[in-house]
MARMARNU-568526 format. One record per residue (C-alpha): residue number from 1; x, y, z. Coordinates in nm, 3 decimals, always signed. Example, Ala and Ser with C-alpha at 12.3 -4.5 7.8 and 13.67 -1.06 7.14 Angstrom:
2
atom pos->1, u->+1.230, v->-0.450, w->+0.780
atom pos->2, u->+1.367, v->-0.106, w->+0.714
This chain:
280
atom pos->1, u->-4.705, v->+3.386, w->-6.893
atom pos->2, u->-4.736, v->+3.619, w->-6.586
atom pos->3, u->-4.763, v->+3.987, w->-6.639
atom pos->4, u->-4.456, v->+4.068, w->-6.433
atom pos->5, u->-4.204, v->+3.867, w->-6.231
atom pos->6, u->-3.963, v->+4.146, w->-6.163
atom pos->7, u->-4.130, v->+4.256, w->-5.840
atom pos->8, u->-4.197, v->+4.048, w->-5.537
atom pos->9, u->-4.109, v->+3.715, w->-5.710
atom pos->10, u->-3.763, v->+3.834, w->-5.807
atom pos->11, u->-3.709, v->+3.990, w->-5.463
atom pos->12, u->-3.814, v->+3.664, w->-5.296
atom pos->13, u->-3.582, v->+3.463, w->-5.513
atom pos->14, u->-3.285, v->+3.698, w->-5.446
atom pos->15, u->-3.348, v->+3.678, w->-5.079
atom pos->16, u->-3.369, v->+3.300, w->-5.089
atom pos->17, u->-3.030, v->+3.294, w->-5.270
atom pos->18, u->-2.887, v->+3.575, w->-5.056
atom pos->19, u->-2.812, v->+3.789, w->-5.361
atom pos->20, u->-2.808, v->+4.156, w->-5.288
atom pos->21, u->-2.689, v->+4.301, w->-5.635
atom pos->22, u->-2.874, v->+4.342, w->-5.960
atom pos->23, u->-2.606, v->+4.168, w->-6.182
atom pos->24, u->-2.795, v->+3.842, w->-6.193
atom pos->25, u->-3.149, v->+3.984, w->-6.238
atom pos->26, u->-3.181, v->+3.894, w->-6.609
atom pos->27, u->-3.074, v->+3.532, w->-6.539
atom pos->28, u->-3.303, v->+3.503, w->-6.238
atom pos->29, u->-3.601, v->+3.640, w->-6.437
atom pos->30, u->-3.543, v->+3.369, w->-6.703
atom pos->31, u->-3.532, v->+3.102, w->-6.434
atom pos->32, u->-3.844, v->+3.228, w->-6.273
atom pos->33, u->-4.027, v->+3.222, w->-6.610
atom pos->34, u->-3.911, v->+2.864, w->-6.672
atom pos->35, u->-4.023, v->+2.760, w->-6.328
atom pos->36, u->-4.357, v->+2.932, w->-6.380
atom pos->37, u->-4.422, v->+2.732, w->-6.703
atom pos->38, u->-4.317, v->+2.409, w->-6.531
atom pos->39, u->-4.566, v->+2.474, w->-6.248
atom pos->40, u->-4.856, v->+2.541, w->-6.480
atom pos->41, u->-4.775, v->+2.224, w->-6.674
atom pos->42, u->-4.738, v->+2.020, w->-6.358
atom pos->43, u->-5.064, v->+2.137, w->-6.193
atom pos->44, u->-5.278, v->+2.213, w->-6.498
atom pos->45, u->-5.364, v->+2.552, w->-6.343
atom pos->46, u->-5.449, v->+2.835, w->-6.575
atom pos->47, u->-5.311, v->+3.154, w->-6.425
atom pos->48, u->-5.162, v->+3.474, w->-6.560
atom pos->49, u->-5.089, v->+3.667, w->-6.245
atom pos->50, u->-4.855, v->+3.592, w->-5.956
atom pos->51, u->-5.097, v->+3.709, w->-5.689
atom pos->52, u->-5.366, v->+3.460, w->-5.802
atom pos->53, u->-5.145, v->+3.158, w->-5.741
atom pos->54, u->-5.176, v->+2.965, w->-5.408
atom pos->55, u->-4.889, v->+3.017, w->-5.170
atom pos->56, u->-4.754, v->+2.659, w->-5.210
atom pos->57, u->-4.724, v->+2.713, w->-5.585
atom pos->58, u->-4.545, v->+3.042, w->-5.545
atom pos->59, u->-4.306, v->+2.898, w->-5.295
atom pos->60, u->-4.236, v->+2.600, w->-5.519
atom pos->61, u->-4.154, v->+2.832, w->-5.808
atom pos->62, u->-3.906, v->+3.026, w->-5.604
atom pos->63, u->-3.745, v->+2.701, w->-5.487
atom pos->64, u->-3.737, v->+2.555, w->-5.831
atom pos->65, u->-3.578, v->+2.867, w->-5.977
atom pos->66, u->-3.324, v->+2.868, w->-5.692
atom pos->67, u->-3.242, v->+2.501, w->-5.765
atom pos->68, u->-3.177, v->+2.578, w->-6.134
atom pos->69, u->-2.954, v->+2.869, w->-6.039
atom pos->70, u->-2.739, v->+2.657, w->-5.803
atom pos->71, u->-2.727, v->+2.369, w->-6.047
atom pos->72, u->-2.690, v->+2.570, w->-6.374
atom pos->73, u->-2.337, v->+2.436, w->-6.439
atom pos->74, u->-2.426, v->+2.067, w->-6.386
atom pos->75, u->-2.557, v->+1.861, w->-6.678
atom pos->76, u->-2.811, v->+1.675, w->-6.467
atom pos->77, u->-2.942, v->+1.983, w->-6.281
atom pos->78, u->-3.274, v->+2.016, w->-6.469
atom pos->79, u->-3.466, v->+1.766, w->-6.271
atom pos->80, u->-3.772, v->+1.860, w->-6.059
atom pos->81, u->-3.677, v->+1.839, w->-5.685
atom pos->82, u->-3.898, v->+1.615, w->-5.476
atom pos->83, u->-3.967, v->+1.896, w->-5.226
atom pos->84, u->-4.102, v->+2.129, w->-5.509
atom pos->85, u->-4.319, v->+1.847, w->-5.648
atom pos->86, u->-4.465, v->+1.782, w->-5.295
atom pos->87, u->-4.554, v->+2.151, w->-5.266
atom pos->88, u->-4.723, v->+2.162, w->-5.607
atom pos->89, u->-4.916, v->+1.839, w->-5.550
atom pos->90, u->-5.087, v->+1.988, w->-5.245
atom pos->91, u->-5.278, v->+2.231, w->-5.483
atom pos->92, u->-5.428, v->+1.956, w->-5.702
atom pos->93, u->-5.350, v->+1.636, w->-5.876
atom pos->94, u->-5.068, v->+1.684, w->-6.135
atom pos->95, u->-5.157, v->+1.584, w->-6.488
atom pos->96, u->-4.802, v->+1.507, w->-6.589
atom pos->97, u->-4.622, v->+1.403, w->-6.272
atom pos->98, u->-4.534, v->+1.061, w->-6.397
atom pos->99, u->-4.198, v->+0.966, w->-6.558
atom pos->100, u->-4.344, v->+1.017, w->-6.904
atom pos->101, u->-4.308, v->+1.399, w->-6.866
atom pos->102, u->-4.090, v->+1.492, w->-6.571
atom pos->103, u->-3.779, v->+1.371, w->-6.387
atom pos->104, u->-3.776, v->+1.419, w->-6.011
atom pos->105, u->-3.472, v->+1.431, w->-5.790
atom pos->106, u->-3.497, v->+1.046, w->-5.765
atom pos->107, u->-3.373, v->+1.021, w->-6.124
atom pos->108, u->-3.529, v->+0.975, w->-6.465
atom pos->109, u->-3.825, v->+0.744, w->-6.504
atom pos->110, u->-3.847, v->+0.524, w->-6.812
atom pos->111, u->-4.124, v->+0.634, w->-7.048
atom pos->112, u->-4.373, v->+0.374, w->-7.174
atom pos->113, u->-4.283, v->+0.198, w->-7.493
atom pos->114, u->-4.454, v->+0.314, w->-7.811
atom pos->115, u->-4.693, v->+0.064, w->-7.974
atom pos->116, u->-4.569, v->-0.133, w->-8.273
atom pos->117, u->-4.658, v->+0.008, w->-8.612
atom pos->118, u->-4.698, v->-0.345, w->-8.756
atom pos->119, u->-5.044, v->-0.390, w->-8.601
atom pos->120, u->-5.344, v->-0.311, w->-8.812
atom pos->121, u->-5.720, v->-0.309, w->-8.757
atom pos->122, u->-5.872, v->-0.510, w->-8.483
atom pos->123, u->-5.545, v->-0.665, w->-8.362
atom pos->124, u->-5.351, v->-0.340, w->-8.346
atom pos->125, u->-5.197, v->-0.283, w->-8.010
atom pos->126, u->-5.349, v->-0.021, w->-7.791
atom pos->127, u->-5.126, v->+0.268, w->-7.668
atom pos->128, u->-4.995, v->+0.211, w->-7.318
atom pos->129, u->-5.126, v->+0.415, w->-7.029
atom pos->130, u->-4.897, v->+0.585, w->-6.784
atom pos->131, u->-4.886, v->+0.449, w->-6.428
atom pos->132, u->-5.092, v->+0.732, w->-6.284
atom pos->133, u->-5.382, v->+0.663, w->-6.524
atom pos->134, u->-5.394, v->+0.294, w->-6.430
atom pos->135, u->-5.379, v->+0.368, w->-6.054
atom pos->136, u->-5.653, v->+0.644, w->-6.070
atom pos->137, u->-5.946, v->+0.408, w->-5.989
atom pos->138, u->-5.769, v->+0.254, w->-5.695
atom pos->139, u->-5.681, v->+0.596, w->-5.550
atom pos->140, u->-6.040, v->+0.718, w->-5.598
atom pos->141, u->-6.164, v->+0.412, w->-5.400
atom pos->142, u->-5.913, v->+0.467, w->-5.122
atom pos->143, u->-6.018, v->+0.837, w->-5.103
atom pos->144, u->-6.385, v->+0.734, w->-5.082
atom pos->145, u->-6.305, v->+0.494, w->-4.793
atom pos->146, u->-6.077, v->+0.733, w->-4.615
atom pos->147, u->-6.232, v->+1.087, w->-4.628
atom pos->148, u->-6.057, v->+1.363, w->-4.443
atom pos->149, u->-5.704, v->+1.216, w->-4.469
atom pos->150, u->-5.564, v->+1.544, w->-4.608
atom pos->151, u->-5.728, v->+1.716, w->-4.310
atom pos->152, u->-5.515, v->+1.503, w->-4.078
atom pos->153, u->-5.199, v->+1.613, w->-4.274
atom pos->154, u->-5.293, v->+1.975, w->-4.248
atom pos->155, u->-5.381, v->+1.939, w->-3.881
atom pos->156, u->-5.048, v->+1.774, w->-3.808
atom pos->157, u->-4.853, v->+2.051, w->-3.980
atom pos->158, u->-5.036, v->+2.320, w->-3.769
atom pos->159, u->-4.985, v->+2.111, w->-3.457
atom pos->160, u->-4.615, v->+2.065, w->-3.518
atom pos->161, u->-4.556, v->+2.432, w->-3.581
atom pos->162, u->-4.752, v->+2.532, w->-3.269
atom pos->163, u->-4.558, v->+2.278, w->-3.065
atom pos->164, u->-4.224, v->+2.419, w->-3.178
atom pos->165, u->-4.336, v->+2.776, w->-3.121
atom pos->166, u->-4.443, v->+2.689, w->-2.756
atom pos->167, u->-4.075, v->+2.617, w->-2.667
atom pos->168, u->-3.922, v->+2.922, w->-2.514
atom pos->169, u->-3.566, v->+2.794, w->-2.561
atom pos->170, u->-3.632, v->+2.741, w->-2.938
atom pos->171, u->-3.788, v->+3.080, w->-2.987
atom pos->172, u->-3.481, v->+3.231, w->-2.842
atom pos->173, u->-3.269, v->+3.065, w->-3.103
atom pos->174, u->-3.496, v->+3.142, w->-3.403
atom pos->175, u->-3.639, v->+3.455, w->-3.556
atom pos->176, u->-3.942, v->+3.281, w->-3.705
atom pos->177, u->-4.112, v->+2.944, w->-3.698
atom pos->178, u->-4.370, v->+2.924, w->-3.978
atom pos->179, u->-4.573, v->+2.654, w->-4.167
atom pos->180, u->-4.443, v->+2.808, w->-4.491
atom pos->181, u->-4.096, v->+2.958, w->-4.550
atom pos->182, u->-4.111, v->+3.328, w->-4.440
atom pos->183, u->-3.967, v->+3.530, w->-4.731
atom pos->184, u->-3.923, v->+3.848, w->-4.517
atom pos->185, u->-3.775, v->+3.681, w->-4.208
atom pos->186, u->-3.400, v->+3.707, w->-4.151
atom pos->187, u->-3.209, v->+3.396, w->-4.058
atom pos->188, u->-3.214, v->+3.184, w->-3.847
atom pos->189, u->-3.565, v->+3.066, w->-3.916
atom pos->190, u->-3.747, v->+2.738, w->-3.953
atom pos->191, u->-4.042, v->+2.629, w->-4.178
atom pos->192, u->-4.193, v->+2.328, w->-4.336
atom pos->193, u->-4.028, v->+2.272, w->-4.671
atom pos->194, u->-4.271, v->+1.995, w->-4.789
atom pos->195, u->-4.509, v->+1.729, w->-4.671
atom pos->196, u->-4.677, v->+1.434, w->-4.825
atom pos->197, u->-4.923, v->+1.167, w->-4.700
atom pos->198, u->-5.054, v->+0.820, w->-4.788
atom pos->199, u->-5.333, v->+0.602, w->-4.669
atom pos->200, u->-5.272, v->+0.408, w->-4.338
atom pos->201, u->-5.636, v->+0.304, w->-4.260
atom pos->202, u->-5.751, v->-0.021, w->-4.107
atom pos->203, u->-6.079, v->-0.208, w->-4.124
atom pos->204, u->-6.265, v->+0.010, w->-3.868
atom pos->205, u->-6.087, v->+0.345, w->-3.878
atom pos->206, u->-5.908, v->+0.607, w->-4.082
atom pos->207, u->-5.530, v->+0.659, w->-4.075
atom pos->208, u->-5.259, v->+0.847, w->-4.247
atom pos->209, u->-4.888, v->+0.816, w->-4.296
atom pos->210, u->-4.745, v->+1.169, w->-4.315
atom pos->211, u->-4.388, v->+1.269, w->-4.406
atom pos->212, u->-4.279, v->+1.621, w->-4.312
atom pos->213, u->-3.961, v->+1.794, w->-4.408
atom pos->214, u->-3.845, v->+2.087, w->-4.188
atom pos->215, u->-3.595, v->+2.336, w->-4.320
atom pos->216, u->-3.369, v->+2.546, w->-4.096
atom pos->217, u->-3.186, v->+2.840, w->-4.252
atom pos->218, u->-2.906, v->+3.032, w->-4.083
atom pos->219, u->-2.629, v->+3.269, w->-4.189
atom pos->220, u->-2.269, v->+3.243, w->-4.059
atom pos->221, u->-1.941, v->+3.061, w->-4.092
atom pos->222, u->-1.979, v->+2.854, w->-3.781
atom pos->223, u->-2.213, v->+2.553, w->-3.835
atom pos->224, u->-2.242, v->+2.500, w->-3.463
atom pos->225, u->-2.537, v->+2.735, w->-3.424
atom pos->226, u->-2.757, v->+2.569, w->-3.685
atom pos->227, u->-2.661, v->+2.229, w->-3.551
atom pos->228, u->-2.771, v->+2.334, w->-3.201
atom pos->229, u->-3.108, v->+2.461, w->-3.349
atom pos->230, u->-3.155, v->+2.120, w->-3.530
atom pos->231, u->-3.076, v->+1.922, w->-3.209
atom pos->232, u->-3.330, v->+2.130, w->-3.012
atom pos->233, u->-3.590, v->+2.074, w->-3.280
atom pos->234, u->-3.532, v->+1.705, w->-3.278
atom pos->235, u->-3.571, v->+1.698, w->-2.893
atom pos->236, u->-3.889, v->+1.899, w->-2.909
atom pos->237, u->-4.056, v->+1.677, w->-3.176
atom pos->238, u->-3.963, v->+1.369, w->-2.976
atom pos->239, u->-4.179, v->+1.495, w->-2.694
atom pos->240, u->-4.486, v->+1.568, w->-2.901
atom pos->241, u->-4.795, v->+1.436, w->-2.721
atom pos->242, u->-4.959, v->+1.142, w->-2.893
atom pos->243, u->-5.318, v->+1.257, w->-2.834
atom pos->244, u->-5.406, v->+1.553, w->-3.048
atom pos->245, u->-5.729, v->+1.731, w->-3.139
atom pos->246, u->-5.907, v->+1.489, w->-3.381
atom pos->247, u->-5.632, v->+1.233, w->-3.428
atom pos->248, u->-5.364, v->+1.034, w->-3.243
atom pos->249, u->-5.000, v->+1.017, w->-3.331
atom pos->250, u->-4.910, v->+0.648, w->-3.319
atom pos->251, u->-4.549, v->+0.673, w->-3.440
atom pos->252, u->-4.302, v->+0.958, w->-3.462
atom pos->253, u->-3.994, v->+0.852, w->-3.648
atom pos->254, u->-3.692, v->+1.062, w->-3.749
atom pos->255, u->-3.581, v->+0.955, w->-4.097
atom pos->256, u->-3.285, v->+1.158, w->-4.203
atom pos->257, u->-3.116, v->+1.500, w->-4.207
atom pos->258, u->-2.916, v->+1.685, w->-4.469
atom pos->259, u->-2.686, v->+1.981, w->-4.428
atom pos->260, u->-2.611, v->+2.232, w->-4.711
atom pos->261, u->-2.378, v->+2.526, w->-4.746
atom pos->262, u->-2.516, v->+2.800, w->-4.974
atom pos->263, u->-2.389, v->+3.128, w->-5.113
atom pos->264, u->-2.303, v->+3.424, w->-4.892
atom pos->265, u->-2.240, v->+3.209, w->-4.577
atom pos->266, u->-2.600, v->+3.081, w->-4.574
atom pos->267, u->-2.638, v->+2.737, w->-4.427
atom pos->268, u->-2.943, v->+2.506, w->-4.438
atom pos->269, u->-3.042, v->+2.186, w->-4.258
atom pos->270, u->-3.334, v->+1.963, w->-4.368
atom pos->271, u->-3.493, v->+1.735, w->-4.111
atom pos->272, u->-3.732, v->+1.466, w->-4.246
atom pos->273, u->-3.987, v->+1.288, w->-4.024
atom pos->274, u->-4.242, v->+1.015, w->-4.066
atom pos->275, u->-4.572, v->+1.014, w->-3.861
atom pos->276, u->-4.844, v->+0.747, w->-3.844
atom pos->277, u->-5.182, v->+0.896, w->-3.750
atom pos->278, u->-5.517, v->+0.754, w->-3.661
atom pos->279, u->-5.838, v->+0.951, w->-3.658
atom pos->280, u->-6.049, v->+0.972, w->-3.331
C-alpha cells in the first residue's frame, strides 16, 4: 500500500468530483486505496509511493475512485471502466486484464470452465488457458513485424493536442488543452481521456488504427457553452492535415459522443475518434 494518499491524490480526486468539504474524506481515501490495489493487480507493477507511479496510472486511479464514488449506490457499479483500463494498459501489458479476473464497462466476461475431476493420469484434461495467454504468440509476431506502432499513437496524440492549441477561437473558449487531464486547471478544459491502438499494417508498410477519446469539462447550469466547445473541437479535428511528421492520416472518423452531468454543476462531454495511420 502507498505510504499516504491523503495529500495530492485526495486533493486531485476531490477536484475531479468538485467536492470542497472534508465530510467525504474518509470514504474517498478508502476508494483511492481500493483503486490503488486494483491498479497494481492490473499492471503487475510493484510500487509503494504515489510519486513513483507513471502519470497515466495515477490519473487512472483518480478516475477509477471517482467512478466508484458516483456509482456507489448501484449494484453493478464495481466494473473497471474502459477508459481507465486503456490508461493502465499504456504502462505495460496487464497480467489479469482478461475476463477471468476483471469486468470492464462492456460487462462481465465468462471465466473459463474448470477441468473435470474425473480425469486421471495421462488422459486428464489440461487446465484451460485464458484468451490473452493463447493470443500472446500472435501479438508478439505482429509487434515484431510492425515496430514503432506505439510511437505513431504517441505522435498522433501530441499532434492532435498541438492542432487544437493552434486554434485561437478554441483557446478563447478553454482554460487548458492538455494531453493528460490537468488536475490544477479550472473548467472549461479539454484533455485526452484515453487512447488505444491496433495493427493496421499492409504487406509493404506499417500502419496503426488509433482510437482517441477527448474529454471536455465545464461548470455551469447552461449546457450550451460546453456544446459549443465540442462543436468547435469537431470542426477543428475535421481539418487536421493528412500528412504529418513521420506518418500519414488516411482516415479521420468521428465515432460517438457522450454528455454527462456531474455534481456541483459540472458537465462533461466525451468525444471518441478513430484514425487510420500509415508510416512514411
